[in-house]
Structures are given as C-alpha cells and as structure tokens.
C-alpha positions in Angstrom: 31.7 -3.8 -81.7 28.1 -3.4 -83.0 27.2 -6.2 -81.5 28.6 -5.8 -78.1 26.7 -2.5 -78.1 23.2 -3.9 -78.9 24.0 -6.2 -76.2 25.0 -3.3 -73.5 21.8 -1.5 -74.8 19.7 -4.6 -73.9 21.1 -5.1 -70.6 20.4 -1.3 -69.4 16.9 -1.7 -70.8 16.2 -4.9 -69.0 17.8 -3.4 -65.9 16.0 0.1 -65.8 12.6 -1.9 -66.6 13.6 -4.5 -63.7 14.6 -1.6 -61.2 10.9 0.2 -62.1 9.1 -3.3 -61.1 11.4 -4.1 -58.4 10.4 -0.4 -56.7 7.2 -0.5 -57.8 6.2 -4.1 -56.9 9.1 -5.3 -54.3 11.6 -7.8 -55.3 9.7 -10.8 -54.2 6.8 -9.8 -55.9 8.2 -9.4 -58.9 8.7 -12.3 -61.2 11.1 -12.9 -64.3 8.2 -13.3 -66.2 6.6 -10.1 -64.8 9.9 -8.3 -66.4 10.0 -10.4 -69.3 6.5 -9.4 -70.3 6.8 -5.7 -69.9 10.2 -6.0 -72.3 8.6 -8.5 -74.6 11.6 -10.8 -74.0 12.1 -14.6 -74.1 13.2 -16.5 -71.1 16.2 -17.5 -73.2 17.2 -13.9 -73.5 17.2 -13.1 -70.1 19.3 -16.0 -69.0 21.9 -15.4 -71.7 22.4 -12.0 -69.8 22.0 -12.7 -66.2 22.4 -15.9 -64.2 19.3 -15.6 -62.0 16.7 -13.1 -60.4 19.4 -12.4 -57.7 22.5 -12.0 -60.1 19.9 -9.5 -62.2 19.3 -7.7 -59.2 22.9 -7.2 -57.9 23.8 -6.1 -61.4 21.2 -3.5 -61.0 22.9 -2.4 -57.7 26.2 -1.9 -59.2 25.0 -0.5 -62.3 22.0 1.8 -61.3 21.7 2.2 -57.7 25.6 2.9 -57.4 25.8 5.3 -59.9 22.8 7.4 -58.8 23.8 7.4 -55.2 27.1 8.3 -56.1 25.9 11.4 -58.5 23.3 12.4 -56.3 24.7 12.4 -52.7 28.4 11.8 -52.9 29.9 13.3 -55.8 28.5 16.8 -55.1 30.4 17.0 -51.5 33.6 16.2 -52.8 34.7 19.8 -53.4 37.0 22.0 -51.4 34.3 24.7 -50.9 32.6 25.1 -47.6 31.7 21.7 -46.5 28.3 22.5 -44.7 27.2 24.7 -47.8 28.1 21.6 -50.1 26.1 19.4 -47.8 23.1 21.5 -47.7 23.0 22.2 -51.5 23.5 18.6 -52.1 20.4 17.4 -49.9 18.4 20.3 -51.5 18.8 19.3 -55.0 18.5 15.7 -54.2 15.4 16.1 -52.2 13.9 18.4 -55.4 14.4 15.7 -57.6 12.4 13.7 -55.4 9.4 16.2 -55.0 8.7 16.0 -58.8 9.5 12.5 -59.6 7.4 9.8 -57.8 9.7 7.0 -59.1 12.9 9.1 -58.4 15.9 6.2 -57.7 17.8 8.4 -55.4 17.0 6.8 -52.1 14.8 3.6 -53.3 17.8 2.2 -51.7 16.2 2.8 -48.3 13.1 0.5 -49.5 15.3 -2.5 -50.3 17.0 -2.5 -47.3 14.1 -2.6 -45.6 13.0 -5.2 -48.2 16.0 -7.7 -47.8 17.2 -7.1 -44.3 16.9 -10.7 -42.6 15.8 -12.3 -45.9 18.9 -12.1 -48.4 22.3 -11.4 -46.6 24.0 -11.7 -50.1 22.0 -8.6 -51.5 22.1 -7.0 -48.3 25.7 -6.7 -48.4 25.8 -5.2 -51.8 23.3 -2.7 -50.3 25.4 -1.8 -47.0 28.4 -1.5 -49.3 26.5 2.0 -50.8 25.8 3.2 -47.5 29.4 2.5 -46.3 30.6 4.4 -49.0 28.3 7.5 -48.4 29.1 7.5 -44.8 32.8 7.6 -45.4 32.4 10.1 -47.9 30.4 12.3 -45.3 32.5 11.9 -42.6 35.7 12.8 -44.8 33.7 15.8 -45.9 33.0 16.8 -42.1 36.7 16.2 -41.2 37.8 18.1 -44.1 35.5 21.4 -43.1 37.1 21.1 -39.5 40.7 21.1 -41.0 39.6 24.2 -43.4 38.6 26.0 -40.2 34.8 26.0 -41.1 33.5 23.4 -38.8 34.4 23.4 -35.1 37.0 21.1 -34.1 35.3 19.4 -31.3 32.3 18.1 -33.6 32.0 14.7 -33.8 32.7 14.0 -37.5 31.4 10.0 -37.4 28.4 10.9 -35.2 27.3 14.1 -37.9 27.6 11.8 -40.6 25.2 9.1 -39.2 22.9 11.7 -38.1 22.6 13.2 -41.8 22.0 9.9 -43.1 19.3 9.2 -40.9 17.6 12.2 -41.3 17.8 12.2 -45.3 16.1 8.7 -45.2 13.8 9.6 -42.9 12.5 12.6 -44.9 12.6 10.8 -48.1 10.0 8.4 -46.5 8.2 11.1 -44.8 7.8 13.0 -48.3 6.3 10.0 -50.2 2.7 10.9 -51.5 2.5 13.5 -48.4 3.0 17.1 -49.3 6.6 16.6 -50.4 7.5 20.3 -51.1 6.3 21.6 -47.8 8.4 18.7 -46.0 11.4 19.4 -48.0 11.3 23.2 -46.8 11.1 22.5 -43.4 13.5 20.1 -43.3 15.9 22.2 -45.3 15.4 24.8 -43.1 16.2 22.8 -39.7 19.1 21.4 -41.2 20.5 24.8 -41.8 19.5 25.9 -38.5 21.8 22.4 -37.1 24.3 23.5 -39.6 25.0 26.8 -37.5 25.8 25.0 -34.6 28.3 22.9 -36.4 30.3 26.0 -37.5 33.6 27.1 -35.8 33.4 29.7 -33.5 36.2 31.6 -34.7 37.7 32.1 -37.9 41.5 30.8 -38.2 44.0 33.8 -39.4 
C-alpha cells in the first residue's frame, strides 16, 4: 500500500511539473530531459511510469486538466438554482482566479488546443472531449433554466453555450498580462447585460 501511495505521489509530482513546463514553454519546446532535470529524476524513473512524452501529456490531460475544468467551469453550474446566476457566478470566480495567478490552469486548455491543432490528432481528441463535456453541460443548464421559467423558452440553448464558451476563452486570452482585473470587470458587466436579454419575459404561475 505504501509503495502504491509513493508511486502515485511521484506521478502526481511529475504531472504537475510537466504541466507547468508545457504551459510555460509549449509542448514541442519541452523535452523529457527538461522535465527530468526539473524533478531530479532519471529517464528510467520516467519510463517506469509513462510510455512516452505523448502518453505523459495525455495522462496530464486526464488527471489534471479534466479535473480543473470540471471543478471551475462545470460543477458550479450543476445546481438547480437560477441558471443565469449560477453561470455568472461561475465565470466570475474562474476569472478572479486567473487575475491572481499567472500559471492558472483553468484555461491553459485554450493554449494547448492552439498548439496541437493540425499537429497531433490523438491529443486533440482528448482536448476536444473536454470542450464537448463543457458544452453539453452548458446546454443542459440553459435548457434547465428554460424549463424552470428563468430563461425565455425561445432562447437557442446550443447557440448560447457556444457564445459563452467563445466569450470565456476570448477574455482569458485578453487578460494575459494586460490589465486582467479591469478586463474581467468589463466582461462580467457586459455578460450580465446579455443575460438580462435571455430572461423569461413573464414569470410562470
């Protein structure tokens, strides 16, 4: 049991370090040797846990990125309260995290999608799977809001989900080293105005 725990702790440390280096330098500019040097580990230790650099990165996606995106952007809107309030609060909290953390992994996903698009379809499939889960969750939340009478029944749930994902990814890019707090404030202000336009015109009896 202790041996298994030690192995899991080592893998976790390797993945966290690998993600930081891949995020900072890019996947293709980061070698296994770079990662091992940072961790003071041998190549034997790396290949004991992972088959290749690609396998290492895929496990980072599954064990770190999926959890981070789920905890920041999916789980917070799964409740049954007012849907638009849930999404608004979710985005505000996620963006506030980004304001205070240069290495925030909440949407490093966007960086990797840009890096791997057209270069590695196997990794792109894993990254796109995260986007699909996020989109399905947003669509479900918006449909739930329509059913509960909070959102106008004519609203296109799929269209709103795509718009919200695009808007979030865009503002995260704009926030990098460029007045992130002010950009977050302006974005959230406009998002709330947009949400007002989605609300049901009359409250069901």
